[in-house]
N, C-alpha and C positions, 0 to 999 in steps of 0.2 A: 841793313835788311835781312827779312825772314828766310829761312828755306824750307821746303817741306815737301818731304818725301813722298810722291806719288806710288811709286811702283815698288815692289820691296825683293823683284826677284823675277826670273826667267818660266813661265807655266804659272805662277798663283795671280788670280783676280787681284782689279785696281782696286786699292784700299785710302780712301783719304780720310783723317779723323776719325777712325773707327767704322766708318761709312765704307761695306764691302758693293761692288758688281752694280745690279742695278739699281741698288737706293741711291747711289751716288748722283745716276740719272734723275732719278725723282728728284733729289733734291736740289740739284742744279735748273733742271727743267720750273721744278714752282717755285724756287724764288725767281729766276726770268718773268715766268708770267705774273706774278705779283707787282714786280716793278712795273712792266709793260701796260697791268690792269692800273696803278697808282700815276701813270705817266697819262693815262687816257683821262680819266675822272680828272687831273689838274687840270690838264688840254682844256676838257668841256666846261668849266669853268667851280669846279665842285672849291670849296672853303679848305685850303691848305691843312688846317690843323685835322681835319675829316680826313682828307686825302693820308698825313702821317699818320694817324691813329691805325688805319685800314691796312697800309703798308705793313707794318712796325706789329699788326694783330697777323695779317696774313703771312710776315715769314716766321712769325716765331711759332704761330700753328705748323708750319709747313717743317721746319724746322724739330721743332717737337714730333711730329707725326711718323716723321721718318727714321729719328732714333730710335722711338720705342717699335718701328715694324722691324727696322734691321734687329734690334733687342729680340724680338716675340722670335719673327720667322728665319731668322739668319740670313743666310748668301744664297740658297738655293730655293729660300722658302716659298717666296710668291708662283714662282716657277709650278712647285708640287702644286700649288692649291688652284691654280689655272687649270695644270693637269689634270686635277683630282674633278674640276667642275664639267671638264669635258666628258667624262666617263660615265654610262649610264649607270643609276642605282641597282634597276635588275634589270632581268631581259624579260620582254614580253614576247610569251610563245602561242601566239592566231591560230596555226594551223593544228589541223588534225595531226597526234603521233605518226597515225598508220604513213601520212604523207613525207615524212623523214627517215622512216624505215624503209621504204622502197627500194626495193632491188633490182637493178636489171644487170640481166647477163650480158654477156657479151660476146658479138658473133664473131667466130672466125674469118677472117676472110684471107683465101687459097689467089 
C-alpha cells in the first residue's frame, strides 16, 4: 500500500503532489464532475467508446490545467487575481470640485 503525506506541518497549507491550497479542491471537484458527466452520458445510452474518450480527455484537461495554474500563479495567486478584479481601475468624480471642498462651521452648544 502506498502512503501519501498530505499535510507537512502545523500552520502550512495543504499540499498533495505539488498542488497547493485551492488548486487541490479545483482538481478534486473537476475530476468528480468529469466522472459524473461520464456516468450520465453512459446511462443515457451514449456509445461507451465516446464516454471513455470524453472522460479521459476531460480528466487529462483538468489535470493539465490545474497543474499549469498552480505553477503559474502559486499558492495565493487566484485569490489575488479575484481581488484585483473587484477593485475599480479608476475613480470617477462627477460632482463639481467645490462640493468636495465645502466647509461647515461647528456650532458651540452650551
